[in-house]
Each structure stands twice: as structure tokens, then as C-alpha cells.
N, C-alpha and C positions, 0 to 999 in steps of 0.2 A: 712804669713796673703800677702804679696808681689808675692810671687814665687805662691802660690797657684791661687791669682787672675790672674797671668802671664799665668798661665797652662790652666786656663780655658777658658783666651781671645785664647791661641793658639789652646784650643780644636774648640772652634765657628768659627777662621777662617777655622782650618783644614773642617769643616762640610762643611762650605759657600763655599770653593775652589771644596770640592769633588762635590757638588751639582751644583754648576758651571760647572762641568766638564761633570756630567751628561747631564747638559740643554744642553751644545754646544754639546756632540754627537747625542742628542735628534735632536736638532733644525738640523743640520749636515742631518741628516738622512731625519729629514722631508724637508730640500730643497734638496735634492734629486730627493725626489718625488714628490714636487711640480709641475717641469715643466707637467707632466703627467697630474697632475690634472688637469691643466692651458689649456694644451693640448686639453683636451677630454669634456672639460665645456663650452666653448664659451664664452667669456666675464666673466672669472672668474679672470682675473686679479684684478680686482674692489671691489674684498672680500676680505674680512678679513683672516687669518691664522683660528681663531677659526671658520668661516663662513662654509670655507671649511671642515673643518674635520667634525662638525657636519651632514652636510650632502649638499655634492658637486651636488646632482642631486635634487635639490626642485621639480623641476616639476615630480617628477614620471620617466614612463620608458624611459630609455636612448638611447637603440638602438637594432634595431631587428638582432640578429645574426642566419643565417640558414645555414641546416648542407644537409638538402635536406631529411630529414626525418617527418614521420607524426608522431611519438609521442612529444608529445608539452611538453618540459620543461621551468620551467623558474629559474633564478638563483637571486637571492634576498640577493642583500649586504647590509648591515646599518651601516653606519657612517665610521668611521675608527680606526683600533684597534693600538693604539698607543703603546701598550706595546707590542704586537705580531711583530713590523717594517715592515709591509705589508699593501698596500691598498685593498679597495676593486675592483680596477681594475686587481688587479694582483688575488685575488681570481677568479675573474669574467673567465680571461685570463686561468689559471690553470683547472676551472670546465669547460671550452668551448672547451680547447684539447681534455680531460678525454672522454669527449661527442663525439668530432669528430672521436675520434678513434676507439669508440664503433661502432659509425654511426646509422643512423635512427632517427633522432632529430631533431625538429624543437627546434630551443633554443630562448628565451628573456632571457636581462637580467633588472633590476629593481633596483636600489637603494635609500631605502626609506621602512618604513614600511607598506605594500599592505594590501590591504582590502580584507575579505572575500569573495566578489562576483570575484576580479580580479584572487582569488589563482584558482576559483573552473572552469575556462576554459582550465587547465593544468591537463596532466596527471602524471605529477611529479614537487614538488615544490625541491628544494637545496637550504636552508637558512643558510647563512655563517653570523655570526653577529662577528667583532672585539671588540666591545662594546656599550652596550646598549647606545640610544641616545633618547631613545623616554620612555612617561609610560608604565611598561611593560604588560599592559592588552592589549594594543595596539598590542604589539608585538606578546605575544601569542596566545591571544585568535582569531587572524583570520587562523592561525598553527591550533590550536586545531580544530574550525569546519573542516578546510581543510582534517585534518585527520581523522576523524570521518565521513566525506563523504566516509569514504572507499578509499582516495588515499594515494599512498606512498610518504613517506615525509622525507629529507632527512635533517637533521640538524647539522651545525659544530661550535660550539661555543668555541672557546680560551678564551675569556675572558670575564666572564659573575660574576665571583668571586665576585666582588666589585670594583666600576665605580667611582672612586677617579678623573678621572677626569673628568667627567660629574657633579663631586660633590655630588654625591647621593649614599654616603658610606653603605647604610641601604638598599638598596635598595631591595636585593635579601631574606629580610624580606618580604615585599609585592608579588614577587613571590610566596613564600610558602603560602599565604593566599588566591590567587585568588582562587574564587570559583570553584570547578568543576577539577581543575587543579590533575597533575597524576605524575608529576616529574619535577624537574628543570634537564635544558641542564647540563652536566655532569661534566663540569670544577667549582669547589665548593669552595669556600674560607674555611680553618677549621675556621677561627673567625666566619664564618656565621653560620657556621655548629654547631660550640659549642654554639654561641648565641641563636641561634634559639630552637636549641633542635631536628630539622624538622628533617628525614633521605635524603639522598640526592633522594629518588623517587618521590620527591612531584614536581610538575610544567608540563610540558609537557609530553606526553604521549612518551614512551621511550620501545620500540621495540632492539634494538640492543644497550648495554652499552658499549663502548669504552672510559672510563678515562685513558687519560695517564700522569695525571700529578701529582704527590706527591707534592700538592702547598706548599708553607710556612711549618711550624713545620714538624719535621718529624710522631708527633701524628697522624697527618691527613692521615687516610688508607681506600682512594677510594675503595680496594678490598675486604675491610671486611666491611665496608658501602653499598657495593653493596650487599652484602645477604638480606639486605629488599628488593631487586627487585624481583618483580614475575619471576623468569628464567623462560626459554623455553629449552637452552642449549647453547652451548658455541660454538662460532666461536674462530677456532684454529687458532693461528697467522700463523701456514703456509696458511691455508685456502684465509687468506684476506692478504697475502705478507708482511706481517709486517716488518718491522725495529728499527732499533734503531735512537736517534736524534743523531747529533753531528754538532759542528757550533755553541754552544749558544751564542747569543749577550753576550757582558760582562755586561753588565746592567740588564739582565735576574735575578729575581731570582729563577727562575725553575732548574731542574732538568732532564738531559736527561734518559726516563723511555721507556719502549718498550708499546705498545698498547696491548690491550687484549678487547675483547669481550663477551656480556652476551645478549641473546636476551631476555626480557622482555616484562612485561604487554600483552599477550594475549588477553585480557578484549575487546581489542578496534574493532574496524570496519576492518583493516588494519594490523593487529597484522603480525608479521615476514616481513612486507615488509615496517615498518616505520624504519629508521637508523637514530640513533643521538649517535655522538662520538666527542671524541675533542682530541686536540693534543697539546703538546709542543710548547710555541709560538717561535718556531727558524727559521720559514718561512716555506711554506706550504710544497713545494718541499721536504725539507727534512723530514717532519714528517711524511704526509699522504704516497705523491710516488701516481704516477700512476696505477701502479698495484690494491695497493690499492682503491684509489677511485673507477677504472674502477670494481672490485667486489661488492665492496657496491654499488655501480646503477645498476649493475643485481642484486645484491639480494633484493635491492626495488623494480625490475620492477620483477622478479622470478615469473614464474607460481606458483599455489597452489598444493602443494602437492596430488599425486594419494592415496585414501586407497591399502592397502592388506587385507584379509580377518583376522579377528580377529581370529579366531579357523578353525582347518582340521575338516570338516564333511558335511553332507549332507543336503540341504533343506528337510524339512520335513513339514512345512505349510509355506505357503506365505503371503504378506502382502494384507490387504484388507480385506471383510466384508465377513464371514464365519460363520458355524453354527459347533453348539456347545454344549452340554448337553440337548439337542432340544430348543434353546435358538439361535438367531443371534445376533452376536457379531463382535466387530471391531477388528481386528487383527492388532497391530499399528507399527506389524514390520515383521520380518522374524524369524522361527525357526531354528535353526542347530544341527542335531545330528549325532549319527554315535556309531556304535559298540563300547562299550567300551571306551565311550564320558566320562565317569564320574572321574571327577578328571584333566581332560585334560587343560593344561594352554591358559589361552587366552590373546594375545597378543592388544595392542595400534594400533588401523589399520593407526593412522598418527599421530603425535606427536601433544601437546596438554597441558589443565591446567584441574584438577580435580576440578569440579562444585558440586559434590554431592556425597555421600554415604550414605545407610543407608540398611533399613532394613520393609518390608512391608509384608500383608499376600498376597498380589497377587503377586507381582513381585519379592517376596522373598529378598535375599540378591542381592544389586545393588551397580552398581556404576555410573556416569554420568560424560563425558569429553568431556570438549570446544575444538574447534581444527580451528576455523577459517575457511575460503576460502577454498574449499577443491574441488579436480578437479573429477567429474564427471568418469564414464568410456567412452562417448563418447564425451570427449575434454570438454565438457561444463563446467561453475564453479558452484559450489554450495555454497551459502552465508552465511556466520555466523552458523557451523555447529557446532550439538553437537551430540556425541553418547552414548545410553547407554545399559546396559547390564545386564540384570533380571536371577533369579536364581540361584545365584551363588553358589558355594557349602558352601564358609563362609564368611564374612564380610571381603570386601578388609582392607589390612593395609595402603593404601592408603587414604591419607584427603585430603578435601580442599584447592587448591591451589599448593597441591601438580604438579610438573611438569614429564608428562611422554613424550618421544620420541616414536617414530615408532618402534615396537618390543617390547618395555618393557612387559612384566606381568603383568598386571592388576589384574588379578583373575583365575579363575579354574572354569569350567562349574561342573555346579550341579542338583539339583532337589527341591528346598527350595521354600516356598509358595504355589501357585497354581498351581503345575504342576504335572503329572503324569507319567513324566519319565523325565530323565536327558536330558537336553536340555539348548542350549545358547538361549535367545531372542532377538535378536539385533534391537535396534531401534535407525534410525538417523533422525533429526529434522532439518530444514534448517529455517534460520532468528531468532535465537536465540539474544536477547539482553543482554548483559551485561554492568552493570554501577560496575564498578571500583574490576572487580574481579565476581561480583555477579549476578548472573543470575535474572533478571528481567520478562523475558518471553520467553519460551521456544521455540517457535517458531511451524512452520510446521511439522507435522510427513510426512515422503516422505518413497519411496518403496527402501531400504538398496542396493534392484536389480541394482538401479542405478549408484551405487557405485563400487558394489564386485558383483563377479560373483561365485554362487552356483549351484551346479547340485543337482537333485533329487537323491536318492539313487540308488547304481548301478542296472538296472534291471527294475526300475520302472520309467514306460514313466508318460511324462506332456501332455496335452492338452490344450491351449490356445486359445481363441475365444477373436478377439481383433477390435472393431469397432471404426471409427473414428468418432466424434463430425457429427449430434446435436440427436443420437438418444440412446436408451436403450437397452439390451439385454436382452431374457428371453431363457435359455435354457433347453432342456428337453433331461434326459440322457434316457439310452436304459431299464432302467427298470422306467420310467416315473417318477424320482423325478426331481425335477425345481430346478434352481440356476437362479436368477435374483438380481437385486439390490434390492427389497425388501423380499426377501423368499431364505435362502439356507436350499436346505433339503437334502445335502452331509455331513455330521460330516467332520470336520476336515481335508480334502482333497480340499475339492473346497472354492475359494475364489472370490470377486469380488470389483475389484479394479477398480477408476475414478481417470485417473490421463491424463494430457499432455505428449501424447504419442508420439506426431509430434512437439511439439515446438511451436505452434502457439496460446497458449495463451488460449485455449480451452481444457475443460476436454472430455476425451476419454474414453470409458470401455472398462474392457479387465476382462475375467470369464479364470479361472487357474483349471485344476486339476488334482493333483498328483495322479499316480497311475490309468487312468480314464479306465472304462468297457471296451470291445471289444461290438460293435454293434452301434445301429444307432442312431443319436445325432439329433435332432431338435432346428434349430436358428428360433426364432420369433424376429423381427426387430421392436421395439415401437417408433415411434418418439417423441421428448421429446416436454412440451407444446410450447418451443418459436419458434420451427422447423415449417419450410414454406414450401410448397412443393416444389419449386424449388431449396431447401438446398438439397445438396448431403450429402453420405456415402459410405465408402469402409469397405468389411468385410473380413477380415481374418484369417482363421485356421493355427496352427501351431503347430505340435509334433516330433521332432527327429530332429529338424531344417529342414525341409521340411514346406512349404509354402503353402498353397491353399487360392487362393483369390475367394472368394465367391462372391465377387460384388466390383465395383470398380469405382467410381465415381457418385454411381447411385442417382436418384432424388427419394425425398421422396416418390411423387405421385405414384412413382413404384413399391415400396416394394410390393412383393410378398404374397401373403394373407397366403398363407400355409407356408411360412419362406420358408428358406433353409436348408440342411441336408447333414451328412456326415457320412460315414460308416466308422469308426473307428477301425480298426485290430491290431495285434502286426507286419506284413508288410508294413502297408499302410493305405492313406487316402483315400476315395473314394465320390466325390459329387454326393448327389441325390436328383430330383426333389420331393418336400412330394408332393404328392396328396390325393384328397380325396375319399372315397369307399364307396361302398353302398350293401353288400350281399344282396339281394333277395330283390330287393328296392319295395319299397310301404309297406312292413311288418314291425310288432312291436310287441314283439322283433320277430329278426330273429329267428327262430326255427328249424329243419332239425330232421327226425326221422333219427338214424344212419343204418336202415337196409333200407332204403327210397333206391330205384334207381332213375333214372333221372339225372337233372342236377339242377345245382345252378346257376343262374343269379348274376351277378356282376355287379354293373355300376360305370363307371370311369366319375366322375361330373367335366364339367367345371366351373369354374370361372372365375372371374375378371384375375384372373392372368395368368390363368394356360387353355389351349384349347385340351380338350379331343382329337379331330379332328385328333391332332397329334402323335399321341400313336399308336406304331404297335401292332397289336389286336395277331399278331402271335408270339410274344416275351411273352405275358403275362404268368406267374406263379402265382397260390394259393396256399400255403398250400400242394405244390409240384405237382402237377398238371397243366398240361399246357391246355391252353383255347382249348375247342372243335371247329373245323370248320365246317361247316355251308356246307349243302351240296355241289353240284358239283361245287358252284363257286370257294369254298375254303377260303371262307373269313371267320374267327375267330370272328367277331362281327358286329353291326348294332350301326348305331347313331340314337337318338331317345332323347326326353326330356322327362326324367323320374321325374325331381323335379319340374316342371312346371314352370320354369326360364323363357321360352323362348330360353336358350343355348341348344343345341344338345350336348349329353352324349355319352360316348361310352358303350355300354351294351355287353359281353362276356357270354359265360356259360362253368360251370367247370361239368365235369361225377360227382355225389356223390362219387361211391365206391374210385373214386381215390384222392380223396381228405384226407389226414393224419388229422383222426379227434379222440377225444376221448370223453367221456360222460362230460356233464358239459359245463361250458362256454369257449370259445373255441377264441385267439384272431389272426384273420388269417391275414397272411401279404402277399401281393399282391406287384412283383414285376416286371417290366417289362422296355421298352425302346420307345423312338419317333422313328421316321423315321429319326431323327439328329442324330441319338446314344446317346442322354441324359438316365443314368437311373433315373427312377420313382420307389417309395414307396410309400404303401398307407394300412391302416390296418383298419379291423374291428368288430366287437366279434359278434361270429355262438355260438347260444346254440342246445347242442346236447344231442337227449335224448335217452333212450335205444330203443330198437328196439321194446319192447312190448306197450310203450307208442304210 
């Protein structure tokens, strides 16, 4: 009994001595660091050790650190990391060195728990916590609000597994149960995980998960647990310049392990730009290293990725209103087709997460992918982008929450659902809202050609008529068919689109025709109800890369009553002035006997926007005939008021037998030029009866 008792006493003594040695080591470590604390806190000499540890800067913002840039960054430190053996000031100095080396940052440092309002003034937040000294909701909620406001966040959390210094050993249970939380920071104790049964994806939103600590028992496997994270892709060790830890403090329970990263949780406002990582607590320079930290900062602030084309092919139907099956319909995407396109692989145009797969009678087999922010062709950023793919050959094998990278095959071109031929119907939406990976609002449909470029089928031209606000367009094609916002009489090939073309926040209008007919197009400008007479508009026609500006910054009050005209051929576009003509003025109907001799009078009418007196009568032709010259004067016409409006109109005559006429109703076209060289065109109907009539 004595022997056993003595052994117990010796065991107790040994434990006491061990604890004493550890305490001395810790105290000596803290003693080394204390002078720096006192030097920077002005008056900290009167504080107790515990006060210094809990909050060295109770008044908040410590000092302004400027590197001469315009990107505002705040380094947030919180308390002291007693297990890690480094101070908030060392953290601050490390990150300041990194940001200074990169350049272009205006940096603040704050030690304590920030408010949401404070964080919102920054372009980037770097949050590094040695240990929690505050209620967890106070710490996490401002970071989460900042994150979901669409801003990049870097979180460094080496010691959040349990907080025995603060006396709250089960605080992680509170983290896991915070309403709306999406994942805790990477360094998690095996005991907390085992006790709560919650995966490590709970807590703060995490887009890059880099756990580097196999803490405590070997049974804790961060890599295996990371399978529960919605992964978007892996960050290689080479990419992040990752090394291994060496020189662990003797009192550290952690093992030196390499860092690894997982891109995750793309359901947030800044997926792919929020960076969370942990490290073995043996000194920040040992673990992170400047190359890794620089890459992390650059990754957090990186520009959104650009799209590639989802499938090779040609544009066969554009985005906007179109006419189909004798009905007006909204075409919410573009159609892409080609010879032998059936079964062609469709690739993800940019990385993302699958948010829907299914079949319906209209779309056929379909898949939908959420990508987050994506760069448009013009360099601007489309927010929270979702893409959709319809009429697929078969139901994709992918399922919701599956992650795809740019270039991954997501399906094959088919003709399922409401489809007349194999093609891909490609849809893009902006402003998608996700909550924990689930779509709650798809967002606004936008033109996919803002992101990717497709040409019409080879040999097929495309005609675009664009007008910048505040007016609408009515286009009449060579056969008299109309295209307007309310009516499209051309099947499939014509679309009417309203979108912001110049980025001024106002909707502009565009009519597009794939495979336009050759001939004359008439463009009528209609002011919108809210337009003022002094408002201006610009009208442009484009084909094969050629631009024809018909009006530029023209006031609404000066819209021509006859509109604008464009002659379209395989070789060129030519603008003309539409005019009003009256064959045989004063007669109704206009009739002529095919065998009659004599002349046919034609009047070119003066209107509010056109003066007939500027027409060079000698250049006028009607149905192949040239205007007849009058007497010795050689004049081809005369000015007179033929319609009783007190304006002088131009009357010219044509020899009947010179006109190319046929029995029945003829639409006769008149062409000519003004004295200034502008082409004019007009037409009227003439009824031709047989000679015996």
C-alpha cells in the first residue's frame, strides 16, 4: 500500500512539474512578446496580463497603414492566439508585408470584433483569429453579412476548435447552430465534431477550404470530412506554393502536414472569391509563407472568368421577340445549330454547380448550371449568372450539387421537347438567388451574345437595326411584312429585343433578321410615351460588320414623317429618303388603259419633313421610264400644290408607252436624287386595264 501510495504521489508530482515547465515556457513566451504589446498600446503597463490577452485594443481601430493604393483592405485580428504562439501584431505585420509586396492597397488594421457597417467600406477583409474571445454570433454575423454583400473575404483561423483559455470548451456547438450559417472555419477539433455530429461545412461560407491540421486523434480526417463540402474544384499545392511546417513548438499538440485546398460553396454572392484556410500553429511564416499568402490575395480579388462557347455551331435564332407558328413569342435565349449537330457534345462554358436537371414538353431534356459572377465580352461583369441548356439528346447524368469545370461535357445536342430540328437552345440569366445551394429566384433573362459570339450560318447575312432610347422601331421588309415590338410577321428569322445597349441604364431597341431579303427596308421611329420633344435618339443599321448611321443625337421633334430607308443587297447597304408619291393625282382609283397614248402625271408631295423642291427632276425614273422634258426649257417637272395643303409639290410626267406595265394592279416604284445627291424612293399603285376596255 505504501509503495502504491508513493507511486501515486510521485505521479502527481511529475504531472505538477510537467505543468509547471509548460507554464514557464508559456510565460517566457508571453514575456518576450509583452514589450511589443506595451509599446504599441500606450498605457498598457497598467493592464493585467489577462486584459492584454483579451483585447489589447479595446477602442477599435488601431492605426492606418497606407501602401499608396486605392483598393481598401482591412486586416482584422481578434485577441491573442496563445496556442499558436504569435500575436495579432505579428499577424498584422505579415499581411501588411504581403499586401505591400503586391502593391496597390490602402490598408487598415483593426483588433477586435468589427461591425457590419464598418466592414462594408472595404473592398477586401482579411480576418485572422488566434482564438475567440467574444460571443461567436458577434464574430461570424458581420463576416457573413459582408460576404453575402458580394465582397471577397479571407479568413485565417488556426485556433477555433475549442477555447480553453476563454473557458468556453463547447463554444463550437454555438457556431454550428447559428441560424443561416454555412460552415465553420477549417480548423476543427475531433472531439467537437464527434460530439455534435455536424459536418465541418457548417458555419461561415467557405469557398476555399484548406485544412492543414490533423488535430488530436488520428481518427479525425479533415480530407474525408471535406467531401461534404460543395466542391467546385481543387487548388493544387503547386498553384498555391504550399510547403510543409517545420520547427513545431515543443508544447504544440499538432503535427506538421501539407496544405491542400478545395473550392467550395458557390451558392454565395462571391463564390470563388472567398478564401478560408487554416494552418499548423507553429508561426505564421512557417506555415503560410508569402508566396501562398500572395496567391490567396490574388485569388480572392481575381477577375471573374470569361465564358467559352458551349457548343460549336451557328446562330439560327436570336434572343428577343419573334414570330412563330403565326404567333408572337418571347425567345429567351439563342438557338445554335449546324450540319450534323445531333449528338454533338455540349461543354460547360464556365465552371459552376448544377442547380437543376429535368425534362418538360417544351424544353425537352434540360440542365441548369449556376456560375456566380462571369465576365461579359465587353469586360463588364454579369452578376450571379445561371446558364440553361434545352432540347438535349438525353437526360444528363449530372445531378443537382454536382460541380463542373469549364470544358466539362454536360450533355449532347438533341431535338427533344418542342423542337423542329436538332439544335441547342442556350439561355443566360443574371441575378440568380441561391440559399444553401438551392435556387430561390432564377433572375433576369439576358442576351447570351453579351457573353459568347456566334455567327449566322455561312453565306447567311444578318441585318441589325438599332436605336438608342427613347423610341421604338417599326421595320417593313421588301415584301411589306412588319417587325415591331408588338408584331413580328417574319417566321423565326426576325427578333425584336429591348435591352441596355450603351450601358446608360435605359432600354434600347434592336431588330435583327437572319438571312435578310434583298430590297428596300423602311424604318419608322415611334416615340415612347415618356419621351420629350427635346430628347434625342440615334439610329444605326448593321450588316456584315458594316455600320450605317441614319440618325445621330436627333431630337424627337425632328423625326421624319416618312421614316428612314435602307436598300439592302448582297454587296452593300445604301440609305435613301422615303417619299410620298401620287400617280395621277386627283384620281381614285389610279387607272390607265394599256393601249393609251400620252403621259402619266406623278406628284412628289411635300411633307412636314421633306421639301419636294429639292428633287432634281431630271434624275427621276418610274417603272423604267425617265421623266419627260418639257418644251424648250428642258425642265422635267413643275412645282404646284396638288393636294391642297398650301405646300408646293413637284409634278413630273412619263410617257405611257415607256412604262413597264402589265395588266392588273401594278406597284410602281419611283427613284431619283435630290440636288444634294441623296437617293429618294417612293411607290404607288396603278391599275392597268386591257386596250379594249
